C-alpha positions in Angstrom: 6.9 41.2 -39.7 3.3 40.5 -40.7 4.3 37.5 -42.7 6.2 36.1 -39.8 3.2 36.7 -37.5 0.9 35.0 -39.9 3.3 32.0 -40.2 3.2 31.7 -36.4 -0.6 31.6 -36.5 -0.5 29.1 -39.3 1.8 26.8 -37.3 -0.5 26.8 -34.3 -3.6 26.1 -36.4 -1.8 23.2 -38.1 -0.6 21.8 -34.7 -4.1 21.9 -33.2 -6.2 21.4 -36.3 -8.4 24.2 -35.0 -8.7 28.0 -35.3 -10.2 28.1 -31.7 -7.4 26.1 -30.2 -4.8 28.2 -32.0 -6.5 31.3 -30.7 -6.4 30.0 -27.1 -2.6 29.4 -27.5 -1.9 32.8 -29.0 -4.4 34.8 -27.0 -6.4 36.1 -29.9 -10.0 35.6 -31.1 -10.8 32.9 -33.6 -11.9 35.5 -36.1 -8.5 37.1 -36.0 -6.9 33.7 -36.5 -9.2 33.0 -39.5 -8.4 36.4 -41.0 -4.6 35.9 -40.7 -4.8 32.5 -42.3 -6.8 34.0 -45.2 -4.2 36.7 -45.6 -1.4 34.1 -45.7 -3.2 32.0 -48.3 -3.6 35.1 -50.5 0.1 35.9 -50.1 1.3 32.4 -51.1 -1.5 31.9 -53.7 -2.4 28.5 -52.4 -5.1 27.0 -50.1 -3.3 25.7 -47.0 -6.2 24.1 -45.1 -9.3 22.0 -45.9 -12.0 23.5 -43.6 -14.9 21.6 -42.1 -17.4 22.5 -39.4 -15.4 20.5 -36.9 -11.7 20.8 -37.8 -9.2 22.1 -40.3 -6.7 19.8 -42.0 -3.6 20.7 -44.0 -3.7 20.4 -47.8 -0.7 18.9 -49.6 0.7 22.4 -50.1 0.0 23.1 -46.4 1.9 20.1 -45.3 5.0 21.2 -47.2 4.6 24.8 -46.0 4.2 23.6 -42.4 7.5 21.8 -42.2 9.3 25.0 -43.3 7.3 27.4 -41.2 7.6 25.3 -38.1 11.4 25.3 -38.4 11.5 29.1 -39.0 9.2 29.8 -36.0 11.1 27.5 -33.7 14.4 29.1 -34.7 13.1 32.6 -34.0 11.7 31.6 -30.6 14.9 29.8 -29.7 17.0 32.9 -30.7 14.9 35.0 -28.4 15.2 32.5 -25.5 19.0 32.0 -26.1 19.5 35.8 -25.9 17.5 36.0 -22.7 19.6 33.1 -21.2 22.8 35.1 -21.6 21.6 37.3 -18.6 20.6 34.5 -16.2 20.6 30.8 -15.5 17.9 28.8 -17.4 14.6 29.0 -15.6 10.9 28.3 -16.3 8.6 25.3 -16.6 9.5 22.1 -18.4 6.7 19.8 -19.5 7.7 16.2 -20.0 6.0 12.8 -20.7 7.6 9.6 -19.5 6.7 6.0 -18.3 5.7 5.9 -14.6 7.9 3.0 -13.5 11.0 4.3 -15.2 10.3 7.7 -13.7 9.9 6.4 -10.2 13.0 4.3 -10.3 15.4 6.6 -12.2 14.2 10.1 -12.9 13.1 11.1 -9.4 16.8 10.9 -8.2 17.9 12.9 -11.2 15.3 15.6 -10.6 16.5 16.0 -7.0 20.1 16.5 -8.1 19.2 18.7 -11.0 17.2 21.0 -8.6 20.4 21.7 -6.6 22.1 23.1 -9.8 19.0 24.7 -11.4 16.6 25.7 -8.6 14.6 28.0 -10.9 13.5 25.3 -13.4 10.2 23.6 -12.6 8.7 20.4 -14.0 5.2 19.3 -15.0 5.4 15.5 -15.6 2.8 13.5 -17.4 3.1 9.8 -16.3 0.0 8.7 -18.0 0.3 5.4 -20.0 -1.2 7.2 -22.9 1.5 8.8 -25.0 1.4 12.6 -25.2 1.7 14.2 -28.6 4.8 16.4 -28.6 3.5 18.6 -31.5 0.0 19.3 -30.0 0.1 18.8 -26.2 2.8 21.4 -25.4 5.3 18.8 -24.2 9.0 19.8 -24.3 10.3 16.3 -24.4 9.3 12.7 -23.8 11.0 9.5 -22.6 9.9 6.4 -24.4 10.8 2.7 -24.0 11.3 0.9 -27.4 11.9 2.2 -30.9 10.1 5.5 -31.7 7.0 5.2 -33.7 6.9 8.7 -35.1 9.8 9.4 -37.6 9.0 13.2 -37.5 10.4 13.4 -33.9 14.0 13.8 -33.0 15.1 10.7 -31.1 18.2 10.4 -29.0 18.9 7.0 -27.5 19.9 7.5 -23.8 20.2 3.9 -22.6 19.5 0.2 -23.2 17.6 -1.6 -20.5 18.6 -5.2 -20.1 15.7 -7.5 -19.1 15.3 -11.0 -17.6 12.7 -13.3 -16.0 12.0 -13.2 -12.2 9.8 -14.9 -9.7 9.5 -15.2 -6.0 11.1 -18.2 -4.2 7.7 -19.1 -2.9 6.2 -19.4 -6.4 9.0 -21.5 -7.7 8.8 -23.8 -4.6 5.2 -24.4 -5.2 5.2 -24.6 -9.1 8.7 -25.7 -9.9 11.6 -23.9 -11.6 11.6 -23.8 -15.4 14.7 -25.3 -16.9 14.0 -24.6 -20.6 12.0 -21.8 -22.3 9.2 -24.2 -23.3 8.7 -25.0 -19.6 7.2 -21.5 -19.2 4.0 -22.8 -20.9 3.2 -24.6 -17.7 3.5 -21.4 -15.6 1.6 -18.3 -14.8 3.4 -15.5 -16.7 2.8 -11.9 -15.7 2.9 -9.9 -19.0 2.9 -6.3 -20.2 1.1 -7.2 -23.4 -0.2 -10.2 -25.4 3.0 -11.2 -27.3 5.4 -14.1 -27.2 8.5 -14.0 -25.0 11.7 -14.4 -27.0 14.6 -15.9 -25.2 18.2 -16.2 -26.5 20.7 -18.7 -25.1 23.9 -16.7 -24.2 26.3 -19.5 -25.0 25.4 -20.0 -28.6 22.8 -17.4 -29.6 20.0 -20.0 -30.1 16.6 -18.3 -29.8 13.2 -19.6 -28.8 9.8 -17.9 -29.0 7.3 -19.0 -26.4 3.6 -18.0 -26.4 3.2 -17.6 -22.7 0.0 -17.1 -20.9 -1.3 -16.1 -17.4 -4.2 -14.7 -15.5 -2.9 -11.1 -15.4 -1.7 -8.8 -18.1 -0.9 -5.1 -17.1 1.0 -2.2 -18.6 2.6 -1.3 -15.3 5.8 -2.8 -13.9 4.9 -1.8 -10.4 1.6 -3.9 -10.6 3.4 -6.9 -12.1 6.2 -6.6 -9.4 3.7 -6.7 -6.6 2.0 -9.8 -8.1 5.4 -11.5 -8.6 6.3 -10.7 -4.9 2.9 -12.2 -3.9 3.8 -15.5 -5.7 1.4 -15.0 -8.6 3.8 -15.8 -11.4 6.9 -15.1 -13.4 7.5 -11.6 -14.8 9.9 -10.0 -17.3 11.7 -7.1 -15.8 14.6 -4.8 -16.2 17.7 -6.1 -14.4 18.2 -2.8 -12.6 14.6 -1.9 -12.0 14.2 -3.7 -8.7 17.8 -4.4 -7.6 16.8 -4.3 -3.9 14.3 -7.1 -4.5 17.0 -9.4 -5.9 19.6 -8.3 -3.3 17.1 -9.4 -0.6 16.2 -12.5 -2.5 12.5 -11.8 -2.6 12.7 -12.1 -6.3 15.1 -14.5 -8.1 16.2 -14.9 -11.7 14.5 -17.5 -13.8 16.4 -19.2 -16.7 19.5 -17.0 -16.0 21.4 -18.6 -18.9 18.8 -17.2 -21.4 18.7 -13.5 -22.3 15.6 -11.5 -23.0 15.5 -8.7 -25.6 17.0 -5.4 -24.4 14.7 -2.4 -24.4 16.1 0.9 -25.8 15.2 4.1 -24.0 14.9 7.3 -26.0 14.5 11.0 -25.3 12.2 12.5 -27.9 11.8 16.1 -28.9 9.8 17.8 -31.7 12.9 19.7 -32.8 16.6 19.8 -32.4 16.3 23.5 -31.5 15.6 23.4 -27.8 15.2 26.1 -25.2 18.1 26.4 -22.8 16.1 25.0 -19.8 15.2 21.8 -21.8 18.7 21.4 -23.3 20.5 21.6 -19.9 18.1 19.1 -18.3 18.5 16.6 -21.1 22.3 17.0 -21.0 22.2 16.5 -17.2 20.0 13.5 -17.6 22.3 11.9 -20.2 25.3 12.4 -17.8 23.5 11.1 -14.7 21.9 8.1 -16.2 25.1 6.1 -15.8 24.8 6.7 -12.0 21.8 4.3 -12.0 23.8 1.7 -13.9 21.9 1.8 -17.2 24.4 1.1 -19.9 24.2 3.9 -22.4 24.3 2.8 -26.0 27.0 4.5 -28.1 
C-alpha cells in the first residue's frame, strides 16, 4: 500500500509542478510530500524530478513513470467511485470548462433537463475565455470549439457547428449587399480573430480566401451579435446560434450560396476512466445535443 500512496503523491506533484500544491490537494505538509517522493525515488532507483527553488519538473524517467502512475491511480479511484455508485444514484460536484456563448445557447437547457433526472449532481462551470488545464486545474471535462490542441487528452466529437455570414438589413441597406466573396473587402467585418475568411461555393466546391478587415475584433459571439444587430458590420456565426434573430429577420444571411468552414465541437477529458457523475452527464449531453439541432458527426 505504501508504494501506491507514494505513486499518488508523485502524480499530484507532477500535475502541479509543486510539492506545496500537491500537499494542499492531498492534505499533508510539504515536508511529508518531499519525504514520500524521496522514498519513491529510492525504490525505483531513478531521479523522477528536477528540483529548483521555484518548481519541480519531471525528468525523462519521471515522464515515463507519470503516464503509467496516473493511469493506475485513476483506475483505483474510479474503482472506488464505481463501487460507491452501486448503492446510490451518481452525486457530487462536476467541474467543467466551456465557451460562454455555446454554454448560454445550448448547455443551459441541457443542465435544466439533467437536473430533473440527477438532482444530486452539482456543477461549477468555468466560462472564462482562457482554457483551463484539465490535468492541473481540477476540471472533470471541457467543451472546446475546433480541433483539440493537446493530444494527451481524450477527445470525443459531439457535434459540428455549421457557420455562415450574417448582417442586419439596416447595414446592408446602407452599405450594399456583397455578391461575391471579394466584395467583403469593402465592408466592416466583425471577426473573432485576425485570420482570412474562407468561403466555398456550394455548387462546385470552388473556394476563396478573403483577408477581411473591420473596426472590431472580439472573442465573444454575444458581443459580435450585438454589434451586428446595431448595424456595425457582417459577422460569421453558427447557423443555429441565433435562430430567433433570423426568424424575426433582424439578421439576414449574406452570400447564402457560399459555405463557411464548419466548426467541430469536442468534449475533452484527461482520461477515459470517468467517475459515474461525469460519465452520465456526458452521455446525457450527447443524447440531448440533437434537440438543439446540432448535427452530430458520426
